C-alpha positions as CSV (number, residue, x, y, z in Angstrom):
1,M,37.1,78.4,219.1
2,K,38.5,78.4,222.6
3,H,41.6,76.2,222.0
4,L,44.6,76.9,224.2
5,H,42.8,79.6,226.3
6,K,43.8,78.7,229.8
7,G,43.1,80.5,233.0
8,K,40.4,82.4,234.8
9,I,39.1,85.8,233.5
10,F,37.4,87.1,236.7
11,K,35.2,89.4,234.5
12,R,38.1,91.8,234.1
13,K,40.3,92.9,231.2
14,V,43.8,91.7,231.0
15,G,45.5,94.7,232.6
16,P,43.4,94.9,235.8
17,R,43.3,91.1,236.1
18,N,47.1,90.9,236.0
19,L,47.5,93.7,238.5
20,M,45.0,92.1,240.9
21,L,46.9,88.7,240.7
22,R,50.2,90.5,241.3
23,N,48.8,92.3,244.3
24,L,47.4,89.1,245.8
25,A,50.6,87.2,245.2
26,E,52.6,90.0,246.9
27,S,50.2,90.1,249.8
28,L,50.6,86.4,250.3
29,I,54.4,86.7,250.3
30,L,54.4,89.6,252.7
31,Y,51.8,88.4,255.2
32,E,52.0,84.6,254.6
33,K,48.3,84.2,255.0
34,I,45.4,85.9,253.2
35,K,41.7,85.5,252.8
36,T,40.3,85.5,249.3
37,T,37.9,83.7,247.0
38,E,38.5,80.1,246.0
39,A,39.1,80.8,242.3
40,K,41.6,83.6,243.0
41,A,43.5,81.4,245.5
42,K,43.8,78.6,243.0
43,V,45.2,81.0,240.4
44,I,47.8,82.7,242.6
45,R,48.9,79.4,244.1
46,S,50.9,78.5,240.9
47,K,52.3,82.0,240.6
48,V,53.6,82.1,244.2
49,E,55.0,78.6,244.0
50,T,57.1,79.4,240.9
51,M,58.4,82.5,242.6
52,I,59.5,80.5,245.7
53,T,61.1,77.9,243.5
54,R,63.1,80.7,241.8
55,A,64.0,82.2,245.2
56,K,65.7,79.0,246.3
57,K,68.6,79.9,244.0
58,D,69.8,83.4,244.7
59,S,71.1,84.7,241.4
60,L,70.8,88.0,239.6
61,H,68.8,86.4,236.8
62,N,66.2,85.0,239.3
63,R,66.0,88.4,241.1
64,R,65.3,90.3,238.0
65,I,62.6,87.9,236.9
66,I,60.9,88.1,240.3
67,M,61.3,91.9,240.4
68,K,59.2,92.1,237.2
69,S,56.2,90.7,238.9
70,M,56.5,92.5,242.3
71,F,55.6,96.0,243.3
72,T,57.8,96.6,246.3
73,P,61.4,95.6,247.0
74,N,60.4,94.4,250.5
75,S,58.6,91.4,249.0
76,V,61.6,90.5,246.8
77,K,63.9,90.7,249.8
78,K,61.6,88.5,251.9
79,L,61.5,85.9,249.1
80,F,65.2,85.6,248.8
81,E,66.2,86.0,252.4
82,V,63.4,84.3,254.3
83,L,61.2,82.1,252.1
84,G,63.9,80.7,249.7
85,P,66.1,79.3,252.5
86,R,63.0,78.1,254.4
87,Y,61.9,75.8,251.6
88,L,65.3,74.7,250.4
89,D,64.8,71.1,251.1
90,R,61.2,71.0,250.0
91,Q,60.4,70.0,246.4
92,G,57.1,71.9,246.0
93,G,53.7,72.4,247.7
94,Y,54.6,75.6,249.6
95,T,51.0,76.7,250.0
96,R,47.9,75.4,251.7
97,I,44.3,76.3,250.9
98,Y,41.5,75.7,253.3
99,K,37.9,76.8,253.2
100,A,36.5,79.5,255.5
101,N,32.9,80.5,254.9
102,Q,30.7,82.2,252.3
103,R,30.6,85.9,251.7
104,R,27.4,87.5,252.8
105,G,26.8,89.7,249.7
106,D,27.0,87.2,246.9
107,G,27.6,83.8,248.5
108,A,31.1,83.4,247.1
109,E,33.2,80.7,248.7
110,L,36.0,82.3,250.8
111,V,39.2,80.5,251.6
112,Y,42.4,81.1,253.4
113,I,45.6,80.6,251.5
114,E,48.8,80.4,253.5
115,L,52.4,79.4,253.2
116,I,53.4,76.2,255.0
117,K,55.8,76.7,257.8
């Protein structure tokens, strides 16, 4: 039975899937706008929004939790010094997804996901 099995699989095993999502989330934080497929954008939206919510309160505990899911210290620094203070008065909804076009090879729906200014 498939009870309590949430989330997209993307035809990958657990390790490569988690690394791909970490990489996409970090790219979104560093560049603030990326182009990807619609399914991947919907999955990383929740990950990035929880990171930004943690970055609003700069504490050692929050830094260590975010450092677990990031590859480079530059992204952690940007989260706590730029993005956390930017969204301090906002209660959520830090990202926006809008459609681009279809990919030529397989016809996958491509979207842009960006951080709201």
